[in-house]
Every structure is written in structure tokens, then in C-alpha cells.
C-alpha positions as CSV (number, residue, x, y, z in Angstrom):
1,M,-16.5,-12.1,-18.0
2,T,-16.6,-11.4,-21.7
3,P,-15.9,-7.8,-22.9
4,D,-17.7,-6.2,-25.8
5,I,-14.7,-4.8,-27.7
6,D,-15.2,-2.4,-30.6
7,P,-13.6,-3.7,-33.8
8,S,-11.7,-0.5,-34.2
9,F,-9.5,-1.5,-31.3
10,C,-6.2,-3.4,-31.8
11,E,-6.1,-7.1,-32.6
12,H,-4.7,-7.9,-29.1
13,L,-7.8,-6.4,-27.4
14,Q,-10.1,-7.9,-29.9
15,A,-8.6,-11.4,-29.2
16,I,-9.8,-11.2,-25.5
17,T,-12.9,-13.4,-25.4
18,E,-13.0,-13.7,-21.6
19,V,-11.3,-11.4,-19.1
20,K,-9.1,-13.3,-16.6
21,L,-9.8,-12.0,-13.2
22,S,-7.5,-12.9,-10.3
23,D,-8.3,-14.1,-6.8
24,E,-4.8,-12.9,-5.9
25,H,-4.7,-9.6,-4.0
26,V,-0.9,-9.4,-3.7
27,C,2.0,-8.9,-6.0
28,E,4.2,-11.9,-5.4
29,E,7.3,-10.1,-6.7
30,C,6.8,-7.3,-4.3
31,I,6.4,-9.8,-1.4
32,K,9.7,-11.5,-2.5
33,Q,11.5,-8.1,-2.5
34,G,9.8,-6.7,0.5
35,T,8.4,-3.7,-1.4
36,Q,4.9,-2.2,-1.5
37,W,2.5,-2.2,-4.4
38,F,-0.2,0.5,-5.3
39,H,-2.7,-1.3,-7.5
40,L,-2.6,-4.8,-9.1
41,R,-3.0,-5.9,-12.8
42,T,-3.7,-9.3,-14.2
43,C,-1.9,-10.5,-17.4
44,Q,-4.5,-11.7,-19.9
45,T,-2.1,-14.2,-21.5
46,C,-0.8,-16.1,-18.4
47,G,-3.0,-14.9,-15.6
48,I,-0.2,-13.6,-13.3
49,T,-1.1,-10.7,-11.1
50,L,1.6,-8.1,-10.5
51,C,1.9,-4.4,-9.4
52,C,1.1,-1.4,-11.6
53,D,3.2,1.4,-12.9
54,Q,2.3,3.6,-9.9
55,S,4.1,1.0,-7.8
56,D,7.9,1.5,-7.2
57,E,8.9,-1.8,-8.9
58,T,6.4,-1.7,-11.9
59,H,6.4,-5.5,-12.0
60,M,3.6,-5.9,-14.6
61,T,5.4,-3.6,-17.1
62,K,8.6,-5.6,-16.4
63,H,6.6,-8.8,-17.1
64,Y,5.4,-7.4,-20.4
65,H,9.0,-6.5,-21.5
66,A,10.2,-10.0,-20.5
67,E,7.4,-12.1,-21.8
68,R,5.8,-9.8,-24.5
69,H,2.2,-10.6,-23.1
70,P,0.3,-7.7,-24.6
71,V,-2.9,-7.2,-22.6
72,I,-3.5,-6.6,-18.9
73,A,-6.7,-6.1,-16.9
74,S,-7.1,-4.1,-13.7
75,A,-7.3,-6.4,-10.7
76,Q,-8.9,-3.7,-8.6
77,P,-12.5,-4.7,-7.6
78,D,-14.0,-1.4,-8.7
79,E,-12.3,-1.2,-12.1
80,R,-13.2,-2.9,-15.3
81,W,-10.7,-2.1,-18.1
82,L,-8.0,-3.6,-20.3
83,W,-4.8,-2.1,-21.6
84,C,-2.7,-3.2,-24.6
85,Y,1.0,-2.4,-24.1
86,V,1.8,-3.0,-27.8
87,D,-0.8,-0.6,-29.3
88,E,-1.2,1.6,-26.2
89,Q,-4.9,1.2,-26.3
90,F,-7.3,1.3,-23.3
91,V,-10.9,0.0,-23.2
92,E,-13.4,-0.2,-20.4
93,Y,-15.8,-3.2,-20.4
């Protein structure tokens, strides 16, 4: 899926030419730790799917801090948005 991103948005969001969607419906890190996730997010750089900030372990934010991959997409079936950690910008597509 290709988002139509307004040129006024940050360069990280503008660089997304196709949104990576995940077939994964689990946070592998939560499974390893025996913890629960709330919602899932997919990294637009490497494609990993991890839990959101409403989850106790906040694995996707930890992934951002460790790897510096700037943009995530919601992995929820009824949500179509991107978030840039660096510029704190959100866009629906």
C-alpha cells in the first residue's frame, strides 16, 4: 500500500513509498518475556512487529531507541496511520 503523504510532513514520512504491513499478530518480545501486548506496530525500516506504548513493555519504542528506525505503522487491521518518532509526526493514509 502506498500512502499519499503531504510534502509538509517530515522527510522520514515522505520517504515511505510503500507501507510495510505485517502478517504477524503477536509481539515476539512479549512472548519471550511472558508479557501481554495491547496493540501492535510495524517498523517501516526492518518490518519487525512489536507492541505499542500502551503495552507494559513498550517494545516498539525500545526498538526505536536501539535501532533508530524512525517510522512505524499501526499493525491493527482497522487502523491506517504512520508515526515518526524523530519528528513526532502522525499521518493517516
